[in-house]
N, C-alpha and C positions, 0 to 999 in steps of 0.2 A: 504494499500500500504506499502511497506517496503521502506520508505524513510528514515525513523531515523537509527543511527548508530545501527549497529547487537552490542550486549553484546560480548564483551572479556572476555577471562578468566583473563588477567590482564586488568581491568578496571579502567582506569584514571579519573582525574576530567574533563580533555579535554572533554571527551564523554559523560560525564554528562551534560555538559554545552550545547556541540550540541545536544543533547535530547531535553533539554529544549527550545533551540531556534526552534526546529522543533514543538513543541507544540503549537505555536503562530500562528496566521492567517496571511497569506500573502498581501501584499497590493498591487496595480495597480502601471502602470509606472515602472517595473523594465525590466531587459533586455537593450537590445540596445535602446536608447533613442534618438540619433542624430548619424548624418553621416556628415564627411566633405571628399570631394573628392579634393585629393590633384594634381592629375594628370589624365588624360585622353590621350592615345597615341597610334600609331600602335606599338611600340616597347614593345617588350614581355620580352626581358632580358637584362640588360645593366652590364657591367663588373664595377670592382673597381673605375674605373674612370669616371663612367659614361657615357661611349661609347655605343649605342645600338649595341648587338651582334646577335639577333634574331628578325625578324619579319615574319608575315604571313598575306598575303592580305585578309584573310578572317577573321581576329581576332583584337580584339584591349584589350588594359589593362588598367585597373582603379586603381589606387593607392589612398587609404584612411586611415582614421581614423575613428572607431565607440567609440562612447561614451557610457557609460552602466552604469546602476545601479544594485546593490544586495542588496536584501530585507533581512537582515539577519532573519526576521521571517518567511520566505518562508521555507518549508519544503524541497524545491528543493535545498537549500543551505546549510542546516545543517551540512553537513559533512565538510563545509570550516573552517579549523582552524583559529582561531581569528578573524572571519567574525564579531561576535558580539563586538569585541573591536576596530572594525574599525572607523576610523572617517566617520562622516556621512553627508550627504547633504539632508534634507528633508527625514529623517529617514532612507538613504540608503548609503552604501556604495558605493564607483564611481571608475570605471577603464576606462581607455583609451586603445584600442587594434588597431594595424595596420591591414590592410589586404590589398591584391592585388588581383583583378580579372581579368582572362583571358576569355574572352568569344568571339562566333560568333559575327561578326558586324552586322549580318542579324539573330536575334533570331529565326525567323520562321523556320531556318534550324536546329535548335539545336535539338540534340538527347534526351534533357531533363534530362540528368545524371551531376550531379555536383559533381567534386572530389575535396574534404576539404583535403588539404595537411597539416600535421603537421610539422612544419620547424624544423630543426635539429639544436638547438644552434642559431636560428635566421635567418638560411638561407633561403632565398625566393623561392619559388618553380614554376615552370612554367609547365602546364603539356605538356607531350610529343606530338611529332608530329603525334604519331599513334592515339591518343585520339583526337587531334584536326581535324583529319582525319574522325573523327566519329561525330564531332561538339559537342564534349562534352565541358562543363564549368569548369573552374578551380578556387579554391578560396585557397589563402594560408594566412593564417592569426597568430596572435602572441598568444602565449600561456605562455611562459617562462617570468615571471615578477619578474626576480631578479637582474634585471637593471647592469648587468655586462658584460664586454667584447661585443661579439655580439650581446646581448640582451639588450644592454644598452639603456635607454628612452632618444631621442633625447632633446634637452634644449626648442624646439618649439612643443612639443607633445600634449600641452594644447590649442594652437593656434584655435581659433575661425572660422579663415579663413585659406584658402588653403597654404601649405608653400611646399618648396622641401623636397619631400618625401626622408626617409633613403633608404638604399638598403637591410635593414634585416627587420625581423618582431620582434616585441616587444609588451609587454603589460604594461602600468603604473598600477601598484598594490597599493593600500593602505599601508601606513607604521604606525606601532605603534611607536611613538616618545616616546624615553626617556626608553622603555622597555629594558631590557638587559638579557642577558644570557651567556652561553659558546660556543666555536666553537671549532675545531682542524683544525688546517693545517698541511702540511706534505712537507718537502724540500726532493728530492730524487735525486741521483746521481750527485750532483752540488758541485762546488769548489767555490773559491773567498770568498767574505765577505758580499755581497748584494744579495739576492734570495726572489724571489716573493713568495706570498702562493697563490697556483693555485690550480684547481681542474680541472683534464682534459683539461690543458692548458689555461683554463679561471681563471679569478680571484673569489676567494673565494667573496661573494657576501656582506659583512659585514665589515664595520669600527670597529676597537676597541672602547672600551666606552670610553678611554683616550689615544690616541695615544703619550701623553707623559709621560705616568705613564705605565710601564709594571709589576708593582707588582701585586702579583696574577697569573700571568702568569707562564707558565711551560714550559720551553723548554728542551726535553730530545733528547738523541743520542740512537738509536737503532743500535745495531750490527748486528741483522738478525730477520727477519719474517718468517714465514712459512706459506704457502696457509691456512694451518689449525688453524692460529690465534695464533701460539706460538710465542712470541716476546720474544728476548734477549736484556733487556737494558743496555746502556752504562751510560755515564755519565749524570750528570743534569749540564745544562750550567748555570752559574749565572745570574740573572737578571741584573746583573752590568755590565756583558759582551757584552749586546746587546740591541738593541732598535728597537723599530718600525720604520721604514723609508718609504719614498715616492719618486719614481722616480729612473731610472737605475743608476743616478749620483750619488746618494745619500751615504751618508757615516756614522759610528757612530758618528763622530764630527758634522756632518751637515744632519740630518734627512729628512729634509724637512717638508711639512705640510700635512696633510689628505683632498686633494682636490679630489684625482682621486686614483681609484683603479689600478693595484693591491697594497694590501698592503705587505710591503716587511719587511724582517728581516735585519738588518746590525749588524754585528758582530764587535767587538773592535779586528780591525786586529793587534793591538800591541799585543794582547794574542790569538788569534786563528782564523780560519778560516775553511770553509765548506771543510769538509771531503767526497768526491766521493763516498768511500767506506760505508759510513754512512748514515742513514735516519735520519731526525731531526724532530720532532713532537712537534707541539707547541699548548696548550691548551690556552686559552684566553678568556677573556671577551669582547663581541660585544655589540653593540646597533643598536636599530632602524630595527625590522626586518620585511619584507613584508608580506602581507597577499598572499601568494603565490596560495593558491587555487582558489584566486579571477582570475588569470589567465587562471586557467581550466574552470572556468564558463564563462569567457569573449570567450574563443573557442567555448563553447556551445553556446553561445548566438549570437555569429557571425555566426555560421554556420545554427543557426536556421532562422536568419534573412534573411539569401540570399536563402534560403531554402522556405519559407513561405511568405516572404514581399508582400505586396499588390502594385499596382499600387501608390497608395496614399502614403504609407510609403516611396516608391522608389524615388518619385516625388520630385524634387525641392531640393536635397541637395546642401548645399554651394559646390561651385568649379564645378558644373555640369549644368551648365546652358541650356545645349543641351540634357538633361536627357537620357545620355547613360545608367545610373543603371537602370531608369525606364524599359529599355527594356528586363531585367530579369523578370519582376512580371508575374506571371502565366505560366511562360515556365521552371520551374526547377520540375520534379515529382520526382526524388529520388536521393539520396546525399550517397557519401561514404567518409568513413573517411579513411585517408592512411597516415602511417608513418613508416620509416624505420630508424632502431637502435634506438638511444634515442628516437626519434619521436613515434616509434612502442613500446615501453616500456609508453610512455604517452598514447597512443592509449588504451591500455591494462589497463591502471590508468583509464583513462577517463570513461571507459565503467563499471569499477567496482564501481567507486564511483555514479553509476546511472545518470551521467550526459548525456547519450544518449536520456534521456526524458528532454524537454523543460521546462519552466516555465508555459507553458498552457497545458502539458500533453502530447504532440506530439513527436513521434521520429524524432531525428534529422537525424539521419543517418541511411539508410537502409542496407549499408554494411559498413565493416569494414575490413581494412588490414594491420595489424601490420607485418610487415618484420623484419627479422633477430632481433627479440626481443623476451624475454623470461621472463620478468619480470615488474615490476612496476617501476615508478620515484618517486623521492622524491620533489614532488612540492606540500604538503599538509600538512606539519608539520612545527612548528616555527623552524626557522634556517635551512631550509632544503636547500641543493645543489644541484639543478635538474640537473648539469652537470655532477655529479657523473656517475661511472661506475663498482659499485661494487667493488673496492679497500678496503682494510680492513678499517673499522670502516664507509664504506659508507653506507648509507640506499637505498633501492630500492627493497630486497627481504623478507620484513615483509608481513605478511599475506597471504592469498591465491594466489597462483601464477597459478591456474588450473582454468578451465572454469566451470567445474561442482562441486556443493557443494561436499565436501569430507574431511574428517578427516586430523588434524593436529598433529599428536599424539608426534612426537620428540619435537615439541615446545609448546606442550599442551593448543594451540590454538582451540577453539570450531570449528566444521566443516563450511564449506562455500567454496564459489566459485566466481570467476569473474562476472558470470553473476546471480548472487542471484538477486541483485536490479533490473535490467532490464526485467528478466522473472517475475517478480511480476507485473510490470508496462507494459507489452508487448512492450518492445521497444527495445529488443535485435536486432542487425543488424545481418545480414548475415556474416562470417567470413571467410575468408580465411587468414591461418598463414603459411609463410614461412622462414626458417631458415635453417642452417648448421651446420658444425663441430664447428667451433669457439665459437659458442652461447653454445655448450653443455660443452667445456672443460675451456671457462674463464667467460662465462656470465651465468653460472648456469640453464640451459635450462630445464634438465631433470626432476628436481623436478614437473614441471608443465605436465610431463608426468605421474608419478609414485607416488607424492606425497612426504612428507618427511621421510617417511618409508617405503622406496620402497618394496613391495610385489608383487602387481599386477600394470597393466596398469590402467589409469584412463580413462574410457570411453570419447569418443568426441562427445559432443551433435549434434543433427540433424543440427543445426544450424551454425556448425564449420568444415572446412577441414584443414588438417594438412598435409604440404608437406614438408620433409627433404631433403635436398640437400645433399648428403655425402661426406665426405672427401672435405670440402670447408672453405675458409677462411671468414672472416667476411665480408659481401657483396660481394663476389665473387671475384675470380681473372680475370685476363686481359684477359683468354681464349687463351692464345698462344700454339700453336701446334708446337713444337721447340725440336728437340735432343738435344739443346746445350742452355738451358735456362741459364740467368746470373746466376753467382755463388753468387752475391753480398746477404746478409743475409738480410732478412726483416726486416722493424723497426718495433718496438713492440709500439703499442697506449697506451695511458693512461697518467698518470702523469710522464713524462721523462722516462718511464720503461727502457729502452735499444733498442739494435739490437739482431735480431736472429741468431742462427748459420745457420738457413736453408734459403736456398732462397727462393724466394715468392711461394705461392701457386697458380697455374694459373687457376684452375676449375673454371670456370664463372657461375654466376647466371643468366644471360641476358636471357638465352633459357626459362629456368623454370619462370622467372618474366614474359616474354612477353606471356607465354602460361597462366599463372594465371589472367594477366590483362585482357586478353579475357574471361577467365571463369569467375571470378568476374562482368565484366560487363554483360554478359548474364544470371548470377544466378540473380542479382540483378534487372534488367530492365524485363527479361522475364521468369525466374523462370526455366531457364535449369539447371539440375544438373551439378557440376564440376566433375572430374574424382575421384576417390577414393581416400581417404587419404592413405599417405605411411610416415611413418617413424619408427624408431628402436623399438620394442617391447620386454617386458620382458615375454610376453605369449607363449604358446607352448612346445614343447618337448625341453629337453636340447639343442640338436643339431640344432634345429630352433629359439631358441632365439637370437634377435639380440641387444639385451641392457642388459649390463653385469657391474659388478663391476668396478670400475675405476683403474684396475691394469693390468700389462703387460700381466700376466698369465690368468686372465679371459678375456681378450680381444684378445687373440690369436696372440697377436704382435710377428712378426718374429725376432729371433735375429740374429745380424750380417750385419745388414743394414749400409752401409756407413754413416759414420757423427753421425747418430745415437747411434751406439754402442759406441762411444767413451762419450756418456752422460746418461748411463743407468740408472743413478740414479735419470733422470726426472721421471721415474715411480712411483718414490716412493710418497706416500700420502701427503707428504710436499710439493711435487714439483709439482704436477702431475694437476690433475682437481681440479678447484676452487670450493669448496664447499659452500653450504650456511653456515654463521655463525649466529648462534641464539645470536641476542645481546639484552641484558635487558638496554633499553633507559630509564626506570624511570618509576615511579607511574603516571606519568602526560603524557604519551606516550601510544596511545591505538595501541597494536602490533597488533592489526587484521585490523584494518583500515587505520593504519600507518598515525594518525592523534595526532594532540596535541603536547606537550611539552617535547622534550628528555631533561633530566635533567642529565643523567650519560654520563659525555663526559671525555675520552671515554669510550664506554659502555662495560661492563662485558661479555664474550662471556660465555653462558650457555650451550651451545652446538653445535656439528658439525652436519650438515645433509649428510647424504650418498650421493653420486653423483655417476650416474650410465652414463655409456658412450657406443657408438656403437662397437659392435664386429668388427672383420676386417678379411680379406681374406689373403691368403700367402704371398701378397706383401704388406700389412699394409694398405689395403685401406678398406673404411669402406662399411659395410653391412646394408641393410634396408631402404635404402633411396630409392628416386624417381630414375629412370632409366637415366644417365646423359652420355651424350657421352665421353667426356674426360676421367670420371673414368671408363667407362667401355670400353674404346679403351685405356689404360693408356702409357704414357710415363714415369711414374715412381709412387713413393708412394706419395700420397695425403695426408697432414693431416689438421686436423682442429686446428691444436697446432703447436708452433714452441718451440725453446728451448733458453732461454735468455744468450748470450754470455759472458756479462761480467758486472760490476757493483755490485750494491747492491741486484739484483735479479737472480745473475747469476745461472745457472743450473735449474733454476724454466721455468714452461710453459711461454711465452714471451706475457703475457696477450692475448689479443682477436685476435691475428693473426695468418695465418696458415702455413705450410710450404710445401718442396717439397724435395725429392731426386729422381734425375732423374735415369732410367734403364741404364744399360752398353750397349753401343751399339751393341757390340760384344760377342758371347760367351767366347771367351779367354780373353777379359777385365773383364767380370765379374768373372772368375775362378782366374785371376789373383789379384781381389781384395777381394774375398773370399764373393761374394756376392749371398745370398740367392735365388735371386730374377731374373727370367728368364730374358736374354737379347731381346735387339729388334731383334736381328737376330733369336734367338729362338722362338719368339712369332707371329713375322710377315714376318721375311725372306727378303721381298723386299718394297717398296714404295708403290706398287699396294697391296700388302698383308695389308699394314697400312691403305689404303683407305677403301680397304673392310671391315676390323674390323671396321671403323667410320661408314661406311653405314647401316652395321648389328647393330650397336648401336644405332643409328638414328632410324632406323627401329624399333626395340624394343621401343625405347621410345615414337615415335610417334604412335605406334600401341596400345599402352596403353593410350594414351592422353595426355601425358605428352611433346609433342613437336608439335609445328606449322609445319604441313607438308601441303604445297598448291601446286598450279598448277606447279610452276618451279621444285620443289620435284617430282611431278610425271611425268615430261619430263625426268628427271635424274633416273627413276626407282626405286622410292621410293614404298615401298608396302600398307602404309595406308597413304591416302591424303584427305583433304576435302577443301571446300572452307575456305580462310582465310580473317578476315575483312579488309576493305580497311585502307592501312596506316600501317599494321603491316607485321614485316618481315617473310619471309619462313626460319624458322631456320633449316629446314632439309637441304635445299638445301645451305643455308650459311655455315654450319659446314661441310658440305661433300666437297665444294669448298675449304672451308680453308685448309681441309687435303689434296687435291690435289695439292695445291700450296706450301704445307710446305715443310720443307728440311728435315724432317724424310727419313732417309735412300734415301735421293734424294740430297745429295752434288755433286758439280760439278763430282768428282772423284769417285762418288759411283756406276754410271752405273746402278742405280735403286735397288742396293742391300744394305742390311744392314751390310753386310760384302763383300766388292768387292772382296776378294781374295776367296772367295767360289766359287764352281764351279755352 
């Protein structure tokens, strides 16, 4: 079996150590060794104040903690960085992971399907009403063991008796005390003299080795950074001009004590303050790394426990005198791992590491659904920062990002794929992946389709289905069908990135996600094949290709579109689609497996991977994706990217948020604005014309199998309808009804026309 680490071209010491551990024999009593139930209740969701906001008379929720052990000598744990150095009890590294079970009260009515949801930065997940209508089981459990921000470990985590549970998911992972190394933090678009060191809004999860001594640290100004990794450096700030500090009220003169994150930087205000036009990069020595990969193993073990545990294993846990957990025994027949965005990246990471095989050699999840996720997550290297989103010098794109084994010529890494390990152990799940435009332009999606030297499409394995939502923002928009969307620029996500020039993209992901939720359930439970994969491809004649190089000419992007025409430089390589940067993290880091110890901080950039993007039509809307109603009956140009309006990143793509430029309402308005795109008047003529276009688009999507259309749609004249499982929305009817009541050419003075003055 391929459980040992694959050899990388750049083979580090850490990989050798992991291989040595893999050669030793496993011992018993690992995995989940104990359960404490903290609460059993009818409330399924609580707000930050602890008030119940959702209940279901047929369901109950069980919150608790799983105590587990990892044998460093078990080959299933061989790839966990530093597990062999972790403190041990009876020869095993220890973890504690939170869990949240949502289950039918009467398990005799259960479907037998368990959804194992991956929390995003600790956020607890309750399965949706449609899945409860199917009597599915939901489990949300911790994986992110960095003990910072929303994944902070509560002080009562180790209690052997029930406690008031926290509202988020977390893992208490082993710590390597007194081990030191270097990390970097970045302060962007900030002013004043006291600023935190954050990653994606959460604290960098490590304390300085000595908060009272910044010698050896390096604080530098960056005047400019391109997306291709070219940095224009400014001054180095003398260490005498700043200190590590703690608390928002801390000052250079009174820096406070290192009792809680985030670590902050306080400047000597008599000499300088932070300039929001600059970026500040701090390289410093930190201590006490977490064995982050133990959190990945904890997620595996908790999933396996609830998938396979017997009545004896579930009986009489502390805090569950009525035996509510025990009712799960023998009732779970299949499981699906599901994660969105960063959690979807974790899902891909989990499968790549071979963690979908438990320590008994069984498959943990029969299905997997990484949503809006195109890479892996930095959760298995020393000093990893799982919150990172691939801004400069952040991990996540190391090693193969594609499913099939495929060469990585640009980065000089041997062939491999995410499914290599599970293929050998016969533990690969059935996979549906869904994503859209923002994942292409900012989250480095397309190398997973074409590799790092894009010449051909990488084949999609038989157990994978891929669905691309064209012209969409990260996670989809609000779905608004309006001729007058708010002009406010969309906020750029990331580390205080900025605000977009363009308004928010409304193209929704809801209908596609609904359809794929049904499809994945039926595939896992019944073997029913999902609809064919659809995504932009390089193959075919030139005119038929929908995946092209990331520039305006190759895309066929139209010139003269209002707002965009004033920022034409956004299409330059240094500003446009985020490429994968090939970092050299040093000889003790395994660049294939993304394991080990990075010693080059910041890492040299040894290459830039070419990014491919979807081709567009004459409106600037993307080609090659799943048929989508709002894109196919458009009210404007919908983009998977936006333009940063001001600040350090001005003129660059606005991280992973999309934008929109609405069409002119009338032909006269269009001509006055010199807009090359047809107006609503020229496209639809009337409100009824727009509704008809929406119906046509909905029929196209439903007839191809990508939109739920049921009895309500049939009554409204839909062409292709079928039964919809109980609890799921009839999206054909929903979208058409939305168009009917919309204000598109339907304002009080319009008379049902896009141009009221027209005959």
